[in-house]
C-alpha positions as CSV (number, residue, x, y, z in Angstrom):
1,X,10.6,95.8,27.8
2,X,12.8,97.4,31.1
3,X,15.6,99.0,31.9
4,X,18.4,96.8,30.8
5,X,21.1,96.4,33.4
6,X,25.0,95.7,33.1
7,X,27.6,93.7,34.4
8,X,31.4,93.0,34.3
9,X,33.5,89.9,35.7
10,X,36.0,90.5,39.0
11,X,39.2,91.3,39.0
12,X,40.4,87.5,40.5
13,X,41.8,85.6,37.5
14,X,45.3,85.5,37.8
15,X,46.1,85.0,34.0
16,X,43.5,85.0,31.0
17,X,43.3,82.2,27.4
18,X,46.3,83.2,25.6
19,X,44.0,81.4,22.1
20,X,46.1,84.6,19.5
21,X,49.1,83.9,20.4
22,X,50.3,82.1,16.8
23,X,51.5,79.2,17.7
24,X,52.9,80.9,21.3
25,X,52.6,79.3,24.5
26,X,52.0,81.0,27.9
27,X,49.0,82.9,29.1
28,X,47.8,86.9,29.9
29,X,48.6,87.8,33.0
30,X,45.4,89.9,34.6
31,X,46.3,90.1,38.0
32,X,50.5,90.6,38.9
33,X,51.9,88.4,41.4
34,X,52.5,89.8,44.5
35,X,50.5,90.7,47.9
36,X,49.4,92.5,50.6
37,X,48.8,96.1,49.2
38,X,50.2,95.6,46.0
39,X,47.5,91.8,45.0
40,X,44.8,94.4,46.8
41,X,45.8,97.4,44.3
42,X,45.3,94.9,41.3
43,X,42.5,93.8,42.9
44,X,39.9,97.0,43.8
45,X,40.5,99.3,41.5
46,X,39.0,97.5,38.6
47,X,36.0,96.9,41.1
48,X,35.8,101.3,42.2
49,X,36.0,102.0,38.5
50,X,33.5,99.9,37.0
51,X,31.1,101.2,40.4
52,X,31.8,104.7,38.9
53,X,31.0,103.6,35.3
54,X,27.5,102.4,37.0
55,X,27.8,98.8,36.1
56,X,25.3,97.2,37.9
57,X,26.4,93.6,39.0
58,X,30.0,92.2,40.3
59,X,30.0,88.3,39.2
60,X,32.8,86.7,40.7
61,X,33.8,83.3,39.2
62,X,35.0,79.7,41.0
63,X,37.2,78.7,38.9
64,X,39.9,76.9,41.6
65,X,42.3,75.9,38.9
66,X,42.9,76.4,35.2
67,X,46.1,76.2,32.9
68,X,45.8,80.1,32.1
69,X,46.8,78.5,28.2
70,X,43.0,76.8,26.7
71,X,40.5,78.8,29.1
72,X,41.3,81.2,32.3
73,X,43.6,80.2,34.8
74,X,43.0,79.2,38.6
75,X,41.1,82.5,40.3
76,X,41.2,83.6,44.1
77,X,38.3,81.8,45.8
78,X,35.1,83.7,45.0
79,X,33.8,83.7,48.8
80,X,36.5,85.4,50.3
81,X,36.0,87.5,46.9
82,X,32.8,88.5,47.5
83,X,33.2,89.1,51.1
84,X,36.1,91.8,50.2
85,X,34.1,94.0,47.9
86,X,31.6,93.6,49.9
87,X,33.5,96.1,52.1
88,X,34.4,98.3,49.3
89,X,31.8,98.8,47.4
90,X,28.8,101.0,47.9
91,X,26.1,99.8,45.3
92,X,27.6,97.0,42.9
93,X,24.8,93.8,43.5
94,X,27.6,90.8,44.1
95,X,27.1,88.1,42.3
96,X,29.3,84.6,43.2
97,X,29.5,81.8,41.7
98,X,28.8,78.4,43.3
99,X,29.8,75.0,41.8
100,X,27.4,71.8,43.8
101,X,29.7,69.0,44.7
102,X,32.8,71.7,45.7
103,X,30.6,72.9,48.7
104,X,27.4,71.8,50.7
105,X,24.5,74.7,50.4
106,X,23.0,75.4,53.4
107,X,26.4,76.7,54.3
108,X,26.1,78.5,51.7
109,X,23.0,79.0,53.2
110,X,24.5,80.6,56.7
111,X,27.2,82.5,54.4
112,X,25.3,84.2,52.0
113,X,22.3,85.4,54.9
114,X,25.7,87.1,56.7
115,X,26.7,88.4,53.1
116,X,23.2,90.4,52.2
117,X,22.8,91.6,55.5
118,X,27.1,92.8,55.8
119,X,26.4,94.3,52.8
120,X,22.9,96.4,52.9
121,X,20.9,93.3,50.1
122,X,23.1,93.5,47.3
123,X,23.9,89.4,47.4
124,X,22.7,87.1,45.2
125,X,24.1,83.9,43.8
126,X,25.4,81.9,40.3
127,X,25.1,78.3,40.7
128,X,27.3,77.7,38.1
129,X,26.7,73.2,37.7
130,X,30.7,72.7,36.1
131,X,31.8,72.4,33.4
132,X,35.7,72.0,34.0
133,X,35.7,68.2,34.4
134,X,39.7,68.0,35.8
135,X,38.9,70.8,38.7
136,X,36.4,68.5,40.6
137,X,38.8,66.2,41.4
138,X,41.3,67.5,42.6
139,X,39.3,69.0,45.3
140,X,37.3,66.2,46.1
141,X,33.9,66.8,44.4
142,X,31.8,64.0,43.0
143,X,31.9,64.3,39.7
144,X,28.2,63.3,37.6
145,X,27.7,62.6,35.0
146,X,26.1,66.3,32.9
147,X,22.4,65.4,34.1
148,X,23.1,64.7,37.3
149,X,25.0,67.9,38.3
150,X,21.6,69.6,36.8
151,X,19.5,66.8,39.5
152,X,22.3,68.3,42.3
153,X,22.0,71.9,41.6
154,X,18.1,72.1,41.2
155,X,18.1,70.6,44.6
156,X,21.2,72.7,46.0
157,X,19.1,75.3,45.2
158,X,15.9,74.4,46.9
159,X,18.2,74.5,50.2
160,X,19.2,77.4,49.7
161,X,15.3,79.0,48.3
162,X,13.9,76.8,51.8
163,X,15.9,78.0,54.2
164,X,15.4,82.1,52.8
165,X,12.5,81.2,53.0
166,X,11.5,79.5,56.1
167,X,11.9,79.7,59.8
168,X,13.0,75.5,59.9
169,X,13.5,73.9,57.4
170,X,13.8,69.9,56.7
171,X,14.3,69.1,53.4
172,X,15.3,65.1,52.4
173,X,16.7,64.6,48.7
174,X,19.0,63.2,46.8
175,X,22.3,65.2,47.3
176,X,21.3,67.0,50.2
177,X,19.3,66.0,53.4
178,X,18.7,69.3,56.2
179,X,17.2,68.6,59.7
180,X,15.5,71.8,61.2
181,X,18.3,74.1,59.5
182,X,17.5,77.7,61.0
183,X,19.6,81.0,59.2
184,X,20.1,82.9,61.6
185,X,20.3,86.2,61.9
186,X,18.1,86.1,58.6
187,X,18.4,87.3,55.5
188,X,17.4,91.4,54.9
189,X,16.7,90.5,51.4
190,X,12.9,89.1,51.6
191,X,13.3,86.4,48.5
192,X,17.4,84.7,47.2
193,X,18.4,85.6,43.5
194,X,20.1,82.4,41.9
195,X,21.8,83.4,38.7
196,X,23.1,80.4,36.8
197,X,24.8,79.7,33.2
198,X,24.3,76.7,30.8
199,X,23.0,76.5,27.2
200,X,22.0,72.8,26.8
201,X,18.7,71.5,26.9
202,X,17.9,70.2,30.5
203,X,19.9,74.0,31.9
204,X,17.4,75.7,30.2
205,X,14.8,73.8,31.7
206,X,16.4,74.4,35.4
207,X,16.2,77.7,34.5
208,X,12.6,77.4,33.4
209,X,11.8,75.6,37.0
210,X,15.0,77.2,39.7
211,X,16.8,80.3,38.3
212,X,15.9,83.9,38.4
213,X,18.2,84.7,35.5
214,X,20.2,83.0,33.4
215,X,23.6,83.6,32.0
216,X,24.0,82.8,27.9
217,X,27.2,82.7,25.4
218,X,27.8,85.4,23.5
219,X,26.0,84.7,20.1
220,X,24.3,86.0,16.8
221,X,20.9,87.6,17.3
222,X,18.8,83.8,16.1
223,X,20.6,82.1,18.3
224,X,19.6,83.8,21.7
225,X,16.3,84.2,20.7
226,X,15.8,80.3,20.4
227,X,17.3,79.6,23.8
228,X,15.1,82.9,25.5
229,X,11.8,81.6,23.8
230,X,12.7,77.5,24.7
231,X,13.1,79.0,28.2
232,X,10.7,81.5,28.3
233,X,7.8,78.8,27.3
234,X,8.7,76.4,29.9
235,X,8.8,79.1,32.7
236,X,5.2,80.3,31.5
237,X,4.2,76.9,32.1
238,X,5.7,76.6,35.8
239,X,4.4,80.1,35.9
240,X,7.6,81.5,36.3
241,X,9.2,84.5,34.7
242,X,13.2,84.5,34.1
243,X,15.8,87.0,32.4
244,X,18.4,86.6,30.5
245,X,22.0,87.8,30.5
246,X,24.2,88.4,27.4
247,X,28.2,87.8,27.3
248,X,29.3,90.7,25.2
249,X,32.9,91.7,24.8
250,X,33.0,94.6,22.7
251,X,35.1,95.8,20.4
252,X,34.4,100.0,19.6
253,X,35.7,102.0,17.3
254,X,35.4,105.9,15.4
255,X,34.2,103.5,12.0
256,X,32.7,100.7,11.4
257,X,35.3,99.7,9.6
258,X,38.3,100.7,11.5
259,X,37.0,97.6,13.8
260,X,36.3,94.8,11.1
261,X,40.2,95.9,10.5
262,X,40.8,95.2,14.1
263,X,38.9,92.2,14.2
264,X,40.3,90.6,10.6
265,X,44.0,91.0,12.4
266,X,42.8,89.3,15.6
267,X,41.5,86.9,13.7
268,X,44.0,85.7,11.3
269,X,46.3,85.9,15.2
270,X,43.8,82.7,16.2
271,X,46.0,79.4,17.1
272,X,44.4,76.9,15.4
273,X,46.3,73.8,17.6
274,X,45.1,76.1,20.8
275,X,41.7,76.0,19.6
276,X,41.8,72.6,19.7
277,X,42.9,72.0,23.2
278,X,40.2,74.3,24.5
279,X,37.8,72.1,22.9
280,X,39.3,69.0,24.6
281,X,40.1,70.7,28.0
282,X,35.9,71.6,27.6
283,X,34.5,68.3,26.8
284,X,31.9,68.6,29.7
285,X,30.1,72.8,28.2
286,X,26.9,70.6,26.5
287,X,25.8,73.4,24.7
288,X,28.9,76.3,24.6
289,X,31.0,76.1,21.4
290,X,28.0,74.9,18.7
291,X,29.5,76.8,16.6
292,X,32.6,76.0,15.1
293,X,31.7,78.1,11.9
294,X,31.6,81.3,13.6
295,X,35.0,82.1,13.9
296,X,34.4,84.3,16.3
297,X,33.3,81.9,18.8
298,X,37.6,81.7,19.0
299,X,38.8,84.4,20.3
300,X,37.6,84.0,23.4
301,X,36.0,81.0,25.8
302,X,32.7,82.9,26.9
303,X,32.3,83.4,22.7
304,X,31.5,86.9,24.3
305,X,32.6,88.4,20.5
306,X,29.8,86.6,18.9
307,X,27.1,89.0,20.5
308,X,29.0,91.3,17.8
309,X,29.4,94.4,19.8
310,X,32.1,95.5,16.7
311,X,32.0,99.1,15.3
312,X,30.9,102.8,16.1
313,X,29.4,103.8,19.5
314,X,26.4,103.9,17.2
315,X,26.5,100.4,15.6
316,X,27.1,98.2,19.3
317,X,23.9,100.9,20.7
318,X,21.9,99.4,18.1
319,X,23.1,96.5,18.2
320,X,22.5,96.6,22.5
321,X,18.9,97.4,21.8
322,X,18.1,95.0,18.7
323,X,19.4,91.9,21.7
324,X,16.6,93.6,24.3
325,X,14.3,93.8,22.1
326,X,14.9,89.6,22.4
327,X,14.7,90.0,25.9
328,X,18.0,90.4,26.7
329,X,17.6,92.8,30.6
330,X,21.1,92.0,31.1
331,X,24.5,92.9,29.2
332,X,27.2,90.3,31.0
333,X,30.8,92.9,29.4
334,X,34.0,92.9,30.0
335,X,35.5,96.7,30.6
336,X,38.7,97.2,28.9
337,X,37.5,99.4,25.8
338,X,37.9,102.4,26.7
339,X,36.0,104.0,23.7
340,X,32.7,101.8,24.4
341,X,33.3,103.0,28.4
342,X,33.7,106.2,27.1
343,X,30.4,106.4,24.4
344,X,27.6,103.8,25.2
345,X,27.4,103.0,28.4
346,X,26.7,106.2,29.0
347,X,23.6,105.9,26.3
348,X,22.8,102.7,27.2
349,X,20.2,102.9,29.9
350,X,18.6,106.2,28.8
351,X,18.1,104.3,25.2
352,X,15.7,102.0,25.8
353,X,12.5,102.2,25.5
């Protein structure tokens, strides 16, 4: 089955959603209101810790505007932060989330080729088609219908891959056109690694034909198995292979009973009105939050607790290996649980068959 990789978020988002507030308003501030050295310290230390823990990949989100209540708050710019982290790290792979519609593919190909050289071949792209509809109008991006956004993303990837692989690219699509596009200097990586998210039918189709990796929201094994099997079958018909990363938020305690007690306390604090407003704001995200009967999906905006990495270190490790058997080759994790970091992460890679 191969090795198990790990990924975590870059600390660029100003605040997290307040979904457990029992009627409280506001958000959880993640980055202090600071500038210069004070700001950089809050952004650098978690990344260096992740690299020291052996985390393989750092995902730099593009969230240019967020409420900081029902969904995550605004973040620092994805391109600026990727370049900053490239200068500070030596091993961890940098994955930049980029929304087609906000950027043209040719300038991103140029920027990415430069980043690839500066980082020693450690750059990859997460082509995020986008679901936060208010954000498009704010930044003058065309808000297309859901499936059309994926058509635009496919062309975006085609331009990127063409620029990466060809000395000169000519491309004429519905959304993008380039003439004799040349990247100088050329990237050092022989091929561009493309990640994507989404769980709708059209997202699965794009993954099977255009992407190397697919980020999956959290969920139980039967849900994850169904998505993996569908995409694998479609990719096989196209003569391709797609790999999968599962979002998971660990809740690790010395015993399963202790973890379940803490989980129950969290569920008791869920703010129902806030959840309703979150669902309204994320209406552009088809294929996500499709299991309202599973209360674990209410605890965060990417359903990380629904993967149920909840319990003792042994229980969580067993669960992760079960997901790996289903085809999960990377776990996209938060690193706030110190017991998980100490007791599970060091054993994960060696435990893979």
